[in-house]
Every structure is written in C-alpha cells, then in structure tokens.
BAPA-49315 format. One line per 3 residues: their letters; for each residue x, y, z of C-alpha. Coordinates in Angstrom, 3 decimals. Example, Ala and Ser with C-alpha at 12.3 -4.5 7.8 and 13.67 -1.06 7.14 Angstrom:
2
as	12.300/-4.500/7.800 ~ 13.670/-1.060/7.140
***
This chain:
200
mqn	0.000/0.000/0.000 ~ 2.674/2.423/-1.010 ~ 2.670/5.496/-3.161
rpn	4.634/5.376/-6.383 ~ 5.206/7.906/-9.134 ~ 2.238/8.279/-11.486
ddn	-0.261/6.844/-8.997 ~ -2.962/8.746/-10.891 ~ -2.382/6.470/-13.874
rlt	-2.692/3.229/-11.936 ~ -5.821/1.226/-11.258 ~ -6.848/0.747/-7.670
lyd	-8.198/-2.491/-6.282 ~ -11.278/-0.557/-5.195 ~ -12.051/0.642/-8.733
tlk	-11.570/-2.778/-10.328 ~ -13.669/-4.598/-7.732 ~ -16.453/-2.011/-7.777
nsy	-16.532/-2.250/-11.573 ~ -17.015/-6.027/-11.454 ~ -20.545/-5.451/-10.113
asr	-21.404/-2.587/-12.494 ~ -23.715/-2.813/-15.499 ~ -22.240/-4.077/-18.744
dkq	-22.517/-0.623/-20.318 ~ -20.464/0.906/-17.513 ~ -17.936/-1.918/-17.685
kga	-17.424/-1.282/-21.410 ~ -16.397/2.305/-20.765 ~ -14.266/1.643/-17.714
fkd	-10.508/2.207/-17.511 ~ -10.143/3.766/-20.966 ~ -8.221/6.602/-19.323
kny	-5.736/3.962/-18.112 ~ -5.333/2.563/-21.681 ~ -7.364/-0.589/-21.020
vyd	-9.662/-1.981/-23.694 ~ -12.736/-3.978/-22.687 ~ -13.080/-7.347/-24.423
sdl	-16.817/-7.710/-25.139 ~ -16.433/-11.243/-26.500 ~ -14.793/-12.720/-23.414
snh	-16.530/-10.629/-20.754 ~ -19.869/-11.288/-19.093 ~ -21.615/-10.511/-15.795
neq	-19.289/-12.890/-13.900 ~ -15.899/-12.081/-15.413 ~ -14.464/-9.049/-17.171
vyy	-11.431/-9.040/-19.459 ~ -9.430/-5.871/-20.102 ~ -6.218/-5.540/-22.073
npk	-3.726/-2.702/-22.073 ~ -1.941/-2.936/-25.464 ~ 0.547/-0.228/-24.507
ekk	1.851/-2.197/-21.520 ~ 0.785/-5.636/-22.814 ~ -1.053/-6.169/-19.549
lly	-4.068/-8.431/-19.138 ~ -6.533/-7.610/-16.361 ~ -9.041/-10.280/-15.387
sia	-11.715/-9.387/-12.860 ~ -14.076/-11.883/-11.220 ~ -17.261/-10.755/-9.486
gth	-18.302/-12.246/-6.185 ~ -21.723/-13.559/-5.222 ~ -24.259/-11.440/-7.106
nig	-27.195/-13.685/-8.004 ~ -29.159/-16.519/-6.485 ~ -27.270/-19.152/-8.469
dlg	-24.039/-18.103/-6.765 ~ -25.397/-19.196/-3.389 ~ -24.946/-22.814/-4.481
tdl	-21.362/-22.009/-5.496 ~ -20.788/-20.528/-2.043 ~ -21.938/-23.804/-0.484
yla	-19.542/-25.766/-2.684 ~ -16.737/-23.410/-1.616 ~ -17.558/-23.937/2.060
agh	-17.464/-27.707/1.513 ~ -14.085/-27.496/-0.254 ~ -15.451/-28.350/-3.718
lkd	-15.244/-25.032/-5.566 ~ -13.547/-26.698/-8.545 ~ -16.708/-28.757/-9.136
tnr	-18.827/-25.674/-9.895 ~ -19.802/-24.048/-13.181 ~ -18.506/-20.693/-11.911
yke	-15.059/-22.210/-11.446 ~ -15.047/-23.882/-14.858 ~ -16.245/-20.713/-16.576
aen	-13.675/-18.511/-14.812 ~ -10.832/-20.904/-15.597 ~ -11.812/-21.209/-19.282
klr	-12.222/-17.448/-19.774 ~ -8.801/-16.742/-18.280 ~ -7.202/-19.364/-20.515
eak	-8.945/-17.945/-23.594 ~ -7.898/-14.401/-22.727 ~ -4.233/-15.342/-22.364
kry	-4.339/-17.140/-25.681 ~ -6.074/-14.259/-27.458 ~ -3.563/-11.661/-26.271
gvd	-0.488/-13.867/-26.419 ~ 0.482/-13.499/-22.773 ~ 1.307/-16.093/-20.145
sat	0.440/-13.945/-17.135 ~ -2.422/-11.748/-15.974 ~ -3.463/-9.626/-13.053
vvg	-6.457/-11.451/-11.568 ~ -8.669/-9.632/-9.068 ~ -11.808/-10.578/-7.167
hsl	-13.997/-9.813/-4.187 ~ -15.491/-12.427/-1.865 ~ -16.339/-15.498/-3.978
gns	-14.469/-13.767/-6.813 ~ -11.323/-13.634/-4.668 ~ -11.615/-17.371/-3.965
laq	-12.083/-18.119/-7.656 ~ -9.148/-15.869/-8.575 ~ -6.821/-17.887/-6.356
yvs	-8.026/-21.199/-7.742 ~ -8.021/-20.381/-11.477 ~ -4.775/-18.417/-11.567
skn	-1.413/-19.894/-12.511 ~ 1.884/-19.319/-10.745 ~ 2.733/-16.630/-13.337
dkv	-0.308/-14.540/-12.466 ~ -0.558/-11.735/-9.949 ~ -3.642/-12.245/-7.767
igl	-5.132/-9.502/-5.598 ~ -8.410/-9.808/-3.741 ~ -10.616/-8.630/-0.929
ngg	-12.578/-10.555/1.706 ~ -12.247/-13.930/0.029 ~ -13.919/-17.040/1.388
yti	-11.698/-19.733/2.861 ~ -12.169/-23.314/3.901 ~ -10.365/-24.966/6.791
gqp	-6.784/-25.719/5.826 ~ -6.891/-23.787/2.554 ~ -3.662/-21.772/2.279
trs	-3.338/-18.512/0.382 ~ -1.550/-18.998/-2.930 ~ 2.042/-17.733/-2.908
nat	1.292/-15.442/-5.866 ~ -1.762/-13.966/-4.156 ~ -2.163/-10.938/-1.949
syr	-5.451/-10.813/-0.094 ~ -6.930/-8.055/1.988 ~ -9.687/-8.432/4.534
tkg	-11.592/-5.932/6.591 ~ -11.610/-6.710/10.296 ~ -15.045/-7.972/11.265
dlv	-15.703/-9.647/7.915 ~ -17.060/-13.168/8.499 ~ -16.609/-14.486/4.948
sll	-12.821/-14.180/5.154 ~ -12.525/-15.051/8.850 ~ -10.787/-18.402/8.330
grn	-8.074/-16.733/6.265 ~ -7.254/-13.907/8.667 ~ -3.962/-15.461/9.829
etn	-2.817/-16.832/6.474 ~ 0.405/-15.724/4.802 ~ -0.158/-12.824/2.398
vhn	-3.452/-11.834/4.038 ~ -3.450/-8.232/5.217 ~ -6.046/-7.323/7.832
len	-7.342/-3.785/7.357 ~ -9.001/-1.635/9.972 ~ -12.767/-1.518/9.713
pnt	-13.790/2.100/8.959 ~ -17.387/1.546/10.086 ~ -18.765/2.655/13.414
psm	-20.440/-0.316/15.137 ~ -24.197/-0.223/14.573 ~ -26.817/-0.489/17.285
fgg	-27.811/-3.838/15.758 ~ -24.305/-5.352/15.858 ~ -23.708/-8.956/14.786
ivd	-24.704/-9.786/11.246 ~ -25.332/-6.136/10.293 ~ -21.777/-5.129/11.219
ayr	-20.346/-8.214/9.510 ~ -22.272/-7.334/6.337 ~ -20.924/-3.783/6.434
ahn	-17.380/-5.103/6.952 ~ -17.710/-7.130/3.739 ~ -18.453/-4.062/1.591
idn	-15.965/-2.994/-1.090 ~ -16.462/0.660/-0.124 ~ -14.363/0.013/2.977
ikn	-11.199/0.215/0.855 ~ -12.222/3.275/-1.146 ~ -9.481/5.396/0.447
eki	-6.817/2.687/0.579 ~ -3.896/3.033/-1.819 ~ -3.977/-0.562/-3.042
yv	-3.038/-0.883/-6.697 ~ -3.398/-3.723/-9.186
***
C-alpha cells in the first residue's frame, strides 16, 4: 500500500472490484483513461477481461456472489469443492482464452469475496492475484502469488485472517446499534477500501 510515481495512472483495487458489479454498459467504458480496452467477446456478468496494449497487460476481474445461483457455489466453496462448480469452470476457461487471445502467459487477476476465492483457484503461478474478503475453507492456504486483503469484522474471510499474504485492514465503520450480522455485512463491503492506496 505504497505510493509510487504516477499513482494517478494506476488502477486501484477498489475501482476494479467495484466495476465487477457494475452494469455491462459501464464496464465497457471503464478504464479507458488507463489505456485498457474492454473485451466484449470474453466478458460477461461474472468475469471481465481488459487488455492494455501499450503495456501488454491483461486484467481479469471476477465478481463475487451477485445472483441466487451463486449461493450454491458458495456452499460448494464452504465444503471445499469449488472446482466442481460451473462458476469455477467458466472462470478458468475465460482466463485461458484471454491469455491465448492476447499472447500473454500472465495476468493480473482480481476478485472480491467469492471472486477472490475463484481468482486464487483459477490463476497460474505466473499470475498476480489480488483480492478482498475472500472465502476460505479450513486448511486452505493462500496462494504464494496472491495478496489478499480483509476488513476486520468480515465473516466471509474469517478463516483466512492469519494466512500468509493476508493483510487485515481496519474496519472504517462505526459499530451499529444492531451489531452482529449487520456489522459483519458492512465489513464485507468494497467501499471500505475506497481510500486505501492498493493498486493492481
């Protein structure tokens, strides 16, 4: 989380994760000012592919749970069988296709929540993986090429809080009068890292 020259020209983790839940029209126009081109053929509501031809950089973003069908995927993740799901197979295939299309053997893969879990599973050792509040199962280590962030109080990422390469961030929310599940839900929100200088 360090400042570097030309920070204004770098994508933040916040912007990429927030964009993964945006409408397709907004996704198409995103990151043009950073020289990224949206790939309409390979992108859908679950995964977005962007390529920066100037830097020959592939950005692959995976959305977290955002529809009722994803709840089943979440259950498979909790049971340690994420690789048996359609979301996993789709994410893995799209990343492979994108690398082939752009002639690269590495990508920056980002994701939030379920998307962070998928990013770690579908990425190769050559990829750079960055995520927020990813779900973990007991005994599941963080990939060596992955950097994960979690907001303190987030229940989804609780099992990963002490893993290598997991950075626990302060929760910017004031505890609510309801506590419990309400505060945990607020801790899971992407907006908690809006002011963090985390770059992809």
